[in-house]
LUMKEFI-246635 format. One record per residue (C-alpha): residue number from 1; residue in one letter; chain; y, x, z. Coordinates in pm, whole numbers. Example, Ala and Ser with C-alpha at 12.3 -4.5 7.8 and 13.67 -1.06 7.14 Angstrom:
(1; "A"; "A"; (-450; 1230; 780));
(2; "S"; "A"; (-106; 1367; 714));
This chain:
(1; "M"; "A"; (9200; -2930; 2311));
(2; "G"; "A"; (9098; -3271; 2234));
(3; "R"; "A"; (8805; -3505; 2221));
(4; "A"; "A"; (8857; -3576; 1854));
(5; "G"; "A"; (8755; -3236; 1734));
(6; "K"; "A"; (8443; -3242; 1950));
(7; "A"; "A"; (8356; -3599; 1828));
(8; "L"; "A"; (8425; -3489; 1464));
(9; "K"; "A"; (8205; -3178; 1495));
(10; "Q"; "A"; (7918; -3365; 1645));
(11; "V"; "A"; (7935; -3646; 1373));
(12; "L"; "A"; (7960; -3416; 1089));
(13; "E"; "A"; (7661; -3216; 1217));
(14; "N"; "A"; (7446; -3535; 1285));
(15; "Y"; "A"; (7516; -3695; 951));
(16; "D"; "A"; (7517; -3375; 744));
(17; "I"; "A"; (7867; -3426; 617));
(18; "T"; "A"; (8059; -3125; 525));
(19; "Q"; "A"; (8424; -3072; 609));
(20; "N"; "A"; (8512; -3036; 240));
(21; "R"; "A"; (8364; -3373; 176));
(22; "L"; "A"; (8546; -3542; 473));
(23; "A"; "A"; (8871; -3366; 326));
(24; "V"; "A"; (8832; -3480; -15));
(25; "E"; "A"; (8770; -3836; 104));
(26; "M"; "A"; (9093; -3812; 314));
(27; "G"; "A"; (9284; -3650; 34));
(28; "I"; "A"; (9365; -3346; 265));
(29; "S"; "A"; (9294; -2968; 263));
(30; "R"; "A"; (8962; -2860; 424));
(31; "S"; "A"; (9158; -2632; 632));
(32; "S"; "A"; (9292; -2921; 824));
(33; "V"; "A"; (8944; -3057; 901));
(34; "H"; "A"; (8840; -2710; 1001));
(35; "R"; "A"; (9140; -2698; 1251));
(36; "W"; "A"; (9016; -3016; 1414));
(37; "V"; "A"; (8649; -2933; 1423));
(38; "Y"; "A"; (8709; -2589; 1591));
(39; "E"; "A"; (8985; -2732; 1816));
(40; "I"; "A"; (9262; -2518; 1685));
(41; "G"; "A"; (9466; -2832; 1659));
(42; "D"; "A"; (9432; -3197; 1731));
(43; "P"; "A"; (9463; -3470; 1474));
(44; "V"; "A"; (9758; -3710; 1529));
(45; "A"; "A"; (9694; -4062; 1592));
(46; "D"; "A"; (9721; -4183; 1226));
(47; "A"; "A"; (9478; -3912; 1122));
(48; "V"; "A"; (9216; -4029; 1367));
(49; "I"; "A"; (9215; -4359; 1184));
(50; "D"; "A"; (9213; -4185; 863));
(51; "I"; "A"; (8912; -3985; 970));
(52; "R"; "A"; (8726; -4307; 1066));
(53; "D"; "A"; (8808; -4464; 740));
(54; "A"; "A"; (8700; -4172; 542));
(55; "L"; "A"; (8365; -4145; 746));
(56; "H"; "A"; (8322; -4523; 691));
(57; "K"; "A"; (8340; -4456; 319));
(58; "I"; "A"; (8086; -4169; 331));
(59; "N"; "A"; (7850; -4324; 607));
(60; "S"; "A"; (7954; -4628; 813));
(61; "E"; "A"; (7729; -4519; 1111));
(62; "A"; "A"; (7899; -4185; 1116));
(63; "A"; "A"; (8229; -4376; 1152));
(64; "E"; "A"; (8101; -4593; 1434));
(65; "E"; "A"; (7964; -4287; 1620));
(66; "F"; "A"; (8300; -4103; 1574));
(67; "I"; "A"; (8504; -4371; 1737));
(68; "R"; "A"; (8236; -4411; 2013));
(69; "L"; "A"; (8243; -4052; 2091));
(70; "Y"; "A"; (8612; -4035; 2070));
(71; "L"; "A"; (8683; -4317; 2285));
(72; "G"; "A"; (8398; -4279; 2525));
(73; "V"; "A"; (8163; -4569; 2624));
(74; "V"; "A"; (8385; -4876; 2693));
(75; "G"; "A"; (8337; -5001; 3024));
(76; "E"; "A"; (8187; -4673; 3151));
(77; "E"; "A"; (8247; -4636; 3536));
(78; "K"; "A"; (8401; -4350; 3679));
(79; "E"; "A"; (8238; -4193; 3970));
């Protein structure tokens, strides 16, 4: 599965944000967040933006870290 779930799981743990809090902020069910966190399914592109926006409302640093982890380090050289 995808990078979004791994990034989301790490950010939720690092910033002590519950799946339920993110789901409420996004206006979706907690089960949707659960599926992403445990990589049962990947969020669509629009949902990635919604995740970022919701995280930003909760903690702007968490939103920045989510995008950084999701996209990887810009300019990172491949070996």
